[in-house]
N, C-alpha and C positions, 0 to 999 in steps of 0.2 A: 484785707489786711493788707495785699500789694498797696493804698492809700495810706495808711498807718504810716506804713514802711518808710513811705517818701516825707515824713515827716523827722524819724529819727534820723535818715538819710541825711534829713537837715537840718539838725545836730552835728552830724561826721561830718559832712562837708565845707560849715562852716569854721569849726576849729581842726578843718585838715588846712583850710585856705590861707588862714593867718592865726593861727596858735602860737604856731613857732614862730613868727616874728612879734607878736605881741611879746612871747621870752625873752629873747632877742634883745629887744629894746627895755628889755625889765632888767637888764644886766646879765642873764644866763646865758653860759658861752655853749657852742654847739654840741659841745662831749655829756653837758648836763641836763642840754635839753633834750638828749637821744635816748638821755639814764631816766628820765622822768616817762615819757613816751612809752619806754619798752614796758616796761610796768601795767598799762592794758592790754598788751597784748600776752604777759604773764598770766593775767587773768582767764584771759577766751583760754589759753591754750592748757591750764589745771581742769578749767572746770568745762569742756569744750564736752570730749570724751565721755565723764561720768553723766551729765547732762542728756546727748544722742543716746547709752544706752538708758537713761530714767522715760525717755518722754515717750519710746516705742511702747504701744497700747494704753496714750492718757490722752485725752483735749489738749493741744494745743493753747487753745483761745488764753487762756489763765498764762500763759509763758508770754507774752505778745504788750499784751495788758501788763504785766511787772516791768520787760523793759522797755516802755511806752513812757509810762509814771517815771522811771527809776536811773532811761538815760537824762534826763532834762536836769530831775531835781539833783544829780550828782554833778552837772556839768555847771549848775548856778551853784552849787557850794564852792565848785574846783577852781573857777573863775573868783571869790569873793578871799579866798586860799592864797590865788597869786597876790591880788591885788593888796592884800595884808601880808601878804611876803612869810607867812606861813610853812616855809618850803617842808620842815615835817609832816606835811599831813598830806602832797604830792604824791606820792608815792601810795598810800594808802586809797588816796581818795582816786585816784586813775586805776588802780586794781576795781575798786569799786564800779567805774564807771565801763568798761570791759566788760563786766560779772553781767552788770544789767545788758550790755551791746550785745554776748551770747546767747541769754533767752529771748531775744528776738534772731538774730540771727539763723543760729541751727535749727529752732521753730519752723524757719520758714520755707526752704523749702520741700523736705516731709507734708509740711500743707497746701504744697500746690500738689508734688506727684498722689495725694495724696485725695485733693479733692478737686483735680480736674482732668475733665474727660483725654486719655491718650492724644490723639490726636491739634490738642489745642494745647497739649504739657511745652511745647517751643513757643507760643507765643507767651504764655503764662509766664517762661521763666526769664524770657526776654527781658517782659518788662517791670519785674521784679527787678532785673540788675540796675536797668534803666532810671528805675526810682534814684539813685545818686549819683546822676547824668541831671536830672528835675532838679534836686538837691542842690547841687553845685552852681548850674545855672541860675537859680534863683537867689541861693544866700549870695553867690558872686554880685548879682547885679547890684542884692541891698550894702553888699560892705565897699563898693565901689561908687552908690552916691552918696552913700554916708561917707564917704573918706572926702571925697569933692565937692562936695554942696555943704560940709559940717563943718565950721572953724574948730572948734575942741572936736576933733574925729580920738575917739580909744575903740583901737582892737576891743577890752575885754566888755565894753559899754556894750558894739553892739556884738559882740557875739554873745550878749545878757540878754536880747532883747528877738536876737533870731530862736535862742533856746527858747523862752517867753511862747511863743507860735509851735511851738514843736508839737506843745499838748494840746492842740487839738484831735493829734492823732490820737486819742484814748478815745475820743469820740466817735471813729471809727472801726473801731474794734467794740462795742456795744452794737452793733450795726451785723455782726458775725454770726448769722443762723445757723449755718455747716459747720460740721468737726470730726470729721468721719475718721473712726480709732480703726488699728490695723492691728486684731488680736492675732497674737502670741504665745501661746503656754511657754516656749521654750525663750522670750527676748530676755530672762536676766541670763542665760546659756550660755556661753565663749565658746560652747558645741553649738547655736544656733544661729552665728556666720561665717561668712564663706570666707577665710583671712586672706585665704592665695588670692583668688578673686580682689577683694576688698585693697589688700597691698599693691597690687597690678596695680591697680586706680589710683594709687595715692602717689608712687613713686615720684611723675613727672611732676602733677604739682608739687611737692616737698621741693625740689630741685627750682622753681621757678619762684618762688616763694623765700627761698631765702636771695633768690636774687634781688628780685622785690622788694624783700624789706634793707634791702642796704637804698634803697633810689625814693622809693613813693611816698615815704615821712617825712623828707630830707630837699625836695623837690625845691620845697617854696627858699629854703636855708641858699641854694643854690643861686637863683638869682638876686635872691635877697642882697645874697657877696660880692659877687658876680659884676653882676648888671646893674645894684643898688635899687632895687624895684621893691617897693613898698607892698602893705597892703594895697590899699587898692587896684593899684595897679595887677599885682597878680591875681585879685579878687577878676580880674576879670581875663586876665589868660586863662583860669581858670575853668572860668566862666564859659567860656566858648572852645576850647579843648574839652567839656562838659555837654556843648553842644551840639556836639562832632558824635561823642560817643552815644550819646540819646538815640541821634538819627541813624547809629550803624547798628546799634543795639534793637531798636525796632526791626532794623532790616537782617536781621541773624535769621531768623528762619528761612527767609525769601535765598539768602543766601547759603545756608547746609542744602533750601532743595538742589538748588542749581552746580553746588561744589561737592556738594559733600563733606562726612566728618576728615575727610585726607585733606581736600585743598585748602578746606572751607580754614581749618583751625592754623594747619602751617604756615599757607602766607602767609597769612595773617599778620601772626606772630614773626615770622626773619623778618617782612619788611621793615615791623615795631621796633628790632632789634637790630636792623641797621638806622631805622633812623635817633634812637636812643646812643651808637656812638658817634654819629654825627651832632646829637646835641653835649654829647660829653667832651667833645675836642674845642666845641666854642669857648670853652675855660681859657686856653692856649690864647686863645685870640680877642682878648674879652676889652681888649685897645681899642678893636678898629670899630669903625661904626658897623658892617653889614652883621656882627658877634650876635650883637642883641637878633635881631629879626629873623637868620639863622636860628639860633638856639630856640625861638617860640614854635617858629614855623616845624620845628622836626620834634618837638614838644607837642603842636595841634595833631602832628600826625602819629608818634609812638605812643598819644596816652588812647587814643580810639581805637586804632586797628590791636591793641593787646586787649583792650577793655571787653572787644568786638567779640573775639576765642571765648571769653570765661561763659557766654550761656552755651555754648557749644560742648564746649569741655566737662560743667556740671550736664549738660542732657549723656552727652556721650558716656560716662563716668557712672550715673545712675540708671541708667539703662545696663548698663554697660555689668553691672553690681547685681541687679536684679533688687525683687521690690522687699524682700524681708529685708536687704541689708543697706537699705535705702539711707534711714533713719544712721544708724553708725557711721558710712559713708558720711552724711553730712554731720557732725559732729567732728568726727577725723578728720574733714578739711578744714575748718574751722579751728579745731586746734592745732596744724596742721599752719595755715596762714598764720594764724597770730605766736605758737609757738617760734618757729622760723625770724618772722618779723622780730619778735623779743630776743633771740640772740642777732641777729643781724641788726638792729637796734644797737645794740654790747659794743659789736663787735666796730659796726660803723661811729661810734663813741670812742671806741680804743686807738683806732686809724687815726680822727680828725684829731684826736691829745696828741698827734705825732707829726701834725699837720700836711698831714696828705690831700690833697688837692683831692677835687668834690671829679675830677674827670677819670682819675687811676679806680677809684670808685666802685663807678657809674660802666666802665669794661669791666671791673669783675661782677659787675648784674649783665653786662651782654653775655658772656661766655657763659653764665648760667642759664640763660634763659635759652640759648642754643643747644645746651646741655637736652634742658628738661622738653625742647621741640622735635626732638630726637626718639627722645623716649616717648613722645604721644604720635608719633608716625610708628612706634609700632605699637601702640598701646589699641591704639586703630585699626591696625592687620589684623593684629589677635581679634576684635569686636566683629568685625567683617566676616572673618574668616567661621565666629564662633554662630555670628547668626546665620552662615550658610549651612 
């Protein structure tokens, strides 16, 4: 499942790296790009919650297969729609793309929790998160070398070939033989879930996700407009950041063992927020020669540290809510991330339509991150007291 997830992430990572730049070169404004991107998150927001209820008590392999086939198919159609200037179809295609991503995304954590021994869950969750980084590294290298050694470099063509390769994920899914099911006769009743626990686990993520949605999907536009960083160069920047993310993600079990949830989560996220503030501030000094190196280094610090906390917060919240709530938590978390990113993308587009600088938008993200970190701190205290 994790190998197949890598190929799904290969599509997501490559589109994250250069799709916005490709659209900008095609003549789309920042607020138009934000509007199109938001529809993907809208689809996940609307589908994740009912899907989380539906998958409880069911095998998950069919959902993985649907995602592994649907994501690349829709991605290819999307690329052709952009090439042919079929703007009226882009919102629908982004919605469908989000739907098939959701099939895989919502099912992956429950599958790991069902089919992994408890003492190996930290490693499995960390490796699952690391697939995104590996996808970024590989796609970043492909994009970079395509841009440097191809005379007629075209972002759309590179994305097409990377998407074709992603179909290999289907092969690994055919090799899945174990797909345990958690049976619960009350799985479709609202009363069968501990909503008090779920809400406590959800709220910190909600706050952080809203802030992330204002920044992460548009970081390539920040570098493109402020420092004239093109697709190939940003692919290298993003790829190197992902190497750091992958290394630190695989070290998460050891970090959690040595520092615990309290210090492991809060320390990494606080450092990431400081790096984000420094990154945003370089916009005011983008004419200075030192501004770009500082911005890149801050990005390389912020990205792995913030991502490093994700496996720990996932394990924390999954254990906090208990076994019978895990599918619902996974679904709600996916809905929250995508829902908040939908609204954040709309807010981003609205703010940019008035010409607001990226720096001020990133500062808003930093404030929301800080509030979310504080909420996670109190959640960890509650979790530790409940364990005792």
